[in-house]
C-alpha positions as CSV (number, residue, x, y, z in Angstrom):
1,M,94.3,95.1,80.6
2,E,95.5,96.9,77.5
3,E,99.1,96.7,78.6
4,E,98.8,93.0,79.4
5,V,97.4,92.3,75.9
6,K,100.1,94.5,74.3
7,A,102.8,92.8,76.3
8,A,101.6,89.3,75.3
9,K,101.6,90.3,71.6
10,E,105.2,91.6,72.1
11,N,106.3,88.5,74.1
12,R,107.3,90.5,77.1
13,E,106.3,91.1,80.7
14,P,103.7,93.8,81.1
15,L,104.7,97.1,82.7
16,L,102.1,97.6,85.5
17,L,101.9,100.0,88.3
18,P,101.7,98.4,91.8
19,H,98.4,98.6,93.5
20,F,98.1,101.7,95.7
21,S,95.4,103.8,97.2
22,V,94.9,107.5,97.8
23,H,95.6,106.7,101.5
24,Y,99.1,105.6,100.6
25,L,99.7,108.8,98.8
26,R,98.4,110.8,101.8
27,H,100.5,108.8,104.2
28,T,103.6,109.3,102.0
29,F,102.9,113.1,101.7
30,C,102.5,113.5,105.4
31,T,105.6,111.4,106.1
32,R,107.7,113.6,103.8
33,L,106.1,116.7,105.3
34,C,107.2,115.6,108.7
35,E,110.8,115.1,107.4
36,N,110.9,118.7,106.2
37,E,108.7,120.6,108.7
38,K,109.5,120.8,112.4
39,N,106.3,122.5,113.6
40,L,103.8,119.7,114.4
41,K,100.9,122.2,114.6
42,V,101.5,123.2,111.0
43,I,101.5,119.5,109.9
44,Q,98.4,118.9,111.9
45,S,96.7,121.8,110.2
46,V,97.8,120.8,106.7
47,M,96.6,117.2,107.2
48,W,93.4,118.2,108.9
49,H,94.1,115.9,111.9
50,K,91.6,116.6,114.6
51,S,94.1,115.5,117.2
52,I,97.8,116.4,117.4
53,R,98.2,112.8,118.8
54,T,97.5,111.4,115.3
55,T,100.2,113.6,113.8
56,M,102.7,112.7,116.6
57,D,101.9,109.0,116.9
58,V,101.5,108.0,113.3
59,Y,103.8,110.3,111.3
60,A,106.4,112.1,113.5
61,E,108.9,109.3,113.8
62,A,112.0,109.9,115.8
63,S,114.5,107.8,113.8
64,G,118.1,107.7,114.8
65,E,119.0,109.7,111.7
66,K,116.5,112.4,112.6
67,K,117.7,112.6,116.2
68,Q,121.3,112.9,115.1
69,E,120.3,115.7,112.6
70,A,118.5,117.6,115.3
71,M,121.5,117.4,117.7
72,Q,123.8,118.6,114.9
73,N,121.5,121.5,114.1
74,L,121.3,122.5,117.7
75,S,125.1,122.2,118.1
76,A,125.7,124.4,115.1
77,K,123.3,127.1,116.5
78,W,125.1,127.1,119.8
79,K,128.4,127.7,118.1
80,E,127.0,130.9,116.5
81,F,126.8,132.5,119.9
């Protein structure tokens, strides 16, 4: 409310943060972790998921970009041999 009062006095729009919850922060953290960590058991442990299904079904998305990245990584490793 303080920002809204100040903004009104200054004849401008208030600068307010969007509404969010701790759950959104947790979801974002886990999503970013999945983008950077390949071991789902590590992610499950960090997030305290009782079931690996939660980690796999909710967070470990197989986007087209991630699939292409995985194939490029595998291809590069094959070339090393």
